[in-house]
N, C-alpha and C positions, 0 to 999 in steps of 0.2 A: 696504353699507358700501363706501365710495371709496377705490380704491387710487392713490395717489400716487407716480409713478415719480419718483425721484430723480435730478436730472440728475448726470452725471457730471463730475468734475473732474480737474485735472492733479494729480499727487500732489504733497502738499503737507508742510512741516516746522514745527516751531515754532521760536521765536526762537533758542533755545538749539542747535537741530539745525543750524540756518543757520550759526551760530557754528562748530559743529564741521566743517561742510562747507567753511566759509572756511579754518579752519586745514589741511586738507586741500589747498585749492586755493592757499593760498599757496604751499606746497611745490611745488607744480606750476608756479605762476609764477617762482620762485626757480630752479626745474629749467631752464626752458625759456629763462631769461636766462643761466644757466651754459653750456647747449650753444650758445646762439648766441655766445658769446665765444669759444668753442673752435672754432668752425665757420670755419676757414680753408684757403686752398688747401694741398693735400697732406696734409689729415686725412681719415681714413675714416670712414664712417657709423658701423662699429662703435665706433670712439673717442670718437663723440659719444654712442653708447648706454652707453659704461662712465662718461662724465660724469654723465649722467644717472641711471643707477643709483647711483652713489656719493652724489650730492647728494639723492636721496630718501631711500636707507637711513640718511643721516649725520644727518638730520632725524628719525629715529624711524619714518618712513613705509615701505610695501611698494609697489613698482612694480605698477600694477594690470595693467598690459598685459602682463608677464612669466609666460607660462604660460596666458594667457587663451585657451581653445580650441587651447592648443599655438602659439600665437604666441611666438617666441624671444626678442624683445626687451624693453628696457623702454621704447622708444619707438617710434614708427612714423617712419621717414626717408624721405620721398618727394622725390625730386629731378628737376626738370626737367618730363618729360611723366607722371611718376607722381603719380597725385593722392592717393592715400591707401594706408594699411597696408604703406608700403614696409619691407622687413625689414633692419636694419643688418648692413652687411658689411664684412670687412677688405679686400675687393677694390673696393669703392665708394670712390674717392677723389676728394673735392672740388676743384673746380678755379673760376677766377676768373672769375666770370659765372654759375654756378650759381644757380638757384632753388630753395631748400629749402624744404619744408613739414615741421615736427616736431609730431607729434602725442604726448601726454605723458599720463600718468594717476598716481596715486597715493592710496594708502589709508592713513587715519590715523584710529586708535580706530573702524573698519569704516565709517567714511564715504569716499566718491569724491570725487575732484577731477579734472577731465578738461577739457584745453584744448590747442590749437594755434595756430601761428604760422608765418607764411611769411615768409622774408627772403633777401637776396641774398648770397653769398659775394663780398667784394670790389664790384669795380662791376659793376652789372648794366644791361643795355639797359633804354630807358625804356618799352617795352611790358611786360617783365616788372615793372618796379616799378609801373606804374600797372595792372597785373592784381592783384599783391598788394593796393594801396591800394583797388581796387575791391571785392574780396573783404572787406576789414576794413569797408568803408563799408557792405556790406549786412549784415554780422553787426550792426553796431551799430545799423542799423536795426532787425533784429531784436530787439535788445536794448530798444530804445525801446517797442517794444510789449508787453514784460513787465508788464502793468498788470492791475490786478484787474478780473473780469468780462469782460475779453476772452476770445475763444474761440483754439483752439490755431491754426486756419488764419489767424487774424489776425496772428501773428507770422510763418508762411509767407507771406503775404501782404505784409508789410512787408520780409521779405528780398528779394522779388522786385521791390517797388518801387526798394528800395535799390541792386539792380543795375541797374535801368532807368536810375535817374538817375546812376549812374557811367558807363554807356554814353554819355548824353547829354553830360557833362561832358568824357567822353574823347574824343568822338566815334569810337566803335567799339563792336563788337557784344563781348559774351562769352556763352560758354557756361555754364548752368547745369546741374552735372553731374547726369545723371538716374538716379534709384534710390536716392540716397544723402542724407543728412539728419542731423538731430539728434534727440534723446531725452530722454526724464526720466531723471533720475539722482539716486543716493540712497545707501543701503545696498549696491546694485549700480551696476554703470557704467550697463550698457545697461537701461532700464527702458522700458516703454509708457507714453505713447504715442510714437510715431515723429513726427518733426517735418519735412515736407516744406520744401523750400528755395524754393519757389513755389505759387501756387494760389489759388484764390478765398477771400476772406475769410469769416468768421461759421460755421465749421463746426468741428466736434470738441468735445473736453471743454472747459470754462470753467476759466479761471486764476484762483487765489483767493491770498490772502496766503500766502504760504509754497511756493506751488507754484515747482519748479524744472526748468529746462530746460538742457540742452547745445545751445548755438544755433553750428551750424557749416556755413556756406556752403562751398562748392567751386566755382569759377568756373575756366574755360578760355579759352585764346586762340582757340579755333575749337570743336569740336565738343562736345556735351552726352553723346555716346556713350562709354563705357567698356568695357576687356575686362581679365581677371584672367590674371595671368601663370602659368606652369606651378608656381610655389610655392605657389598656391593662395591668396596673399595681396595681393600687389603689384597695385593698380588703375593702370590706364594709360590715357591717352587713345588712341583708335582713330586718329586722326590725326597723333599725335606731337607736338601743340603742347602748350604747357606749361601748368601747373595751379597753383593756389594755394588753400589751406585755413586760414580761420580759425575759430578755435572759444573761447569762453569758457562756463561755467557759472554759470547768472543765476537768481536769485529774485526773485519778487514779493513786494515789501513795501508797507506803507500809504505810505511815502515814496518809492516809486518803484523802478525795478529795482536791484537788488545785485548786482554781480559778485563772484563765489565763488572766483575763479581770478586774482584782481590779481596783476601782475607789481611786482617792485620796480622803481623808475624807474632 
């Protein structure tokens, strides 16, 4: 008797399940737009969190971050040198020129949406604007690799190449944050496999129609290294340089990658 080992694949969903995930993702997209609109000088990150929670609940969904492993907020608000997992606070007041990364998740009918967006408060310096653009371009390169029969690290490699292309275009180096990356998503927010933001192609489970990954590069203006603050959540760059974080939840389809966390124009 011959034993045939079945090749592993990235978790996949039916067409109807992808529509359900897109409904959750649309709420996340609307929430990020509402938070950005509220992000003005003099506004606290806690106020942004309140906008997010209200928007999510008004849509009939539940904030997936709130209470997740004890996290207190409905968003992660990471300002300037904070990379990810910043805790919203009444004491943290936005000022002109801040670079703000907002990560947001929502659950609708048991399905998760997860997306992040970096933007400036008022006018920001060119280096910060280019950092955010580079991170977005890296994410888009990863999204373009969400194709049937690609392997997990084909997406990782595409993200890395997107970063290198941005470096060439901008004439500067960016740090790809070490140890953090994307993940599969569905009825749980964080699922295996973990998706690195760099690495050699052709490895890991195979992508099939319906596979879903949260693609989320994090870049800095300097180091690749981070440390976690005493709150056990907030991740900051070790050299104090600024960071950016972009994320979309994306599905593989026969017609090309489908972004499940679209934002309204």
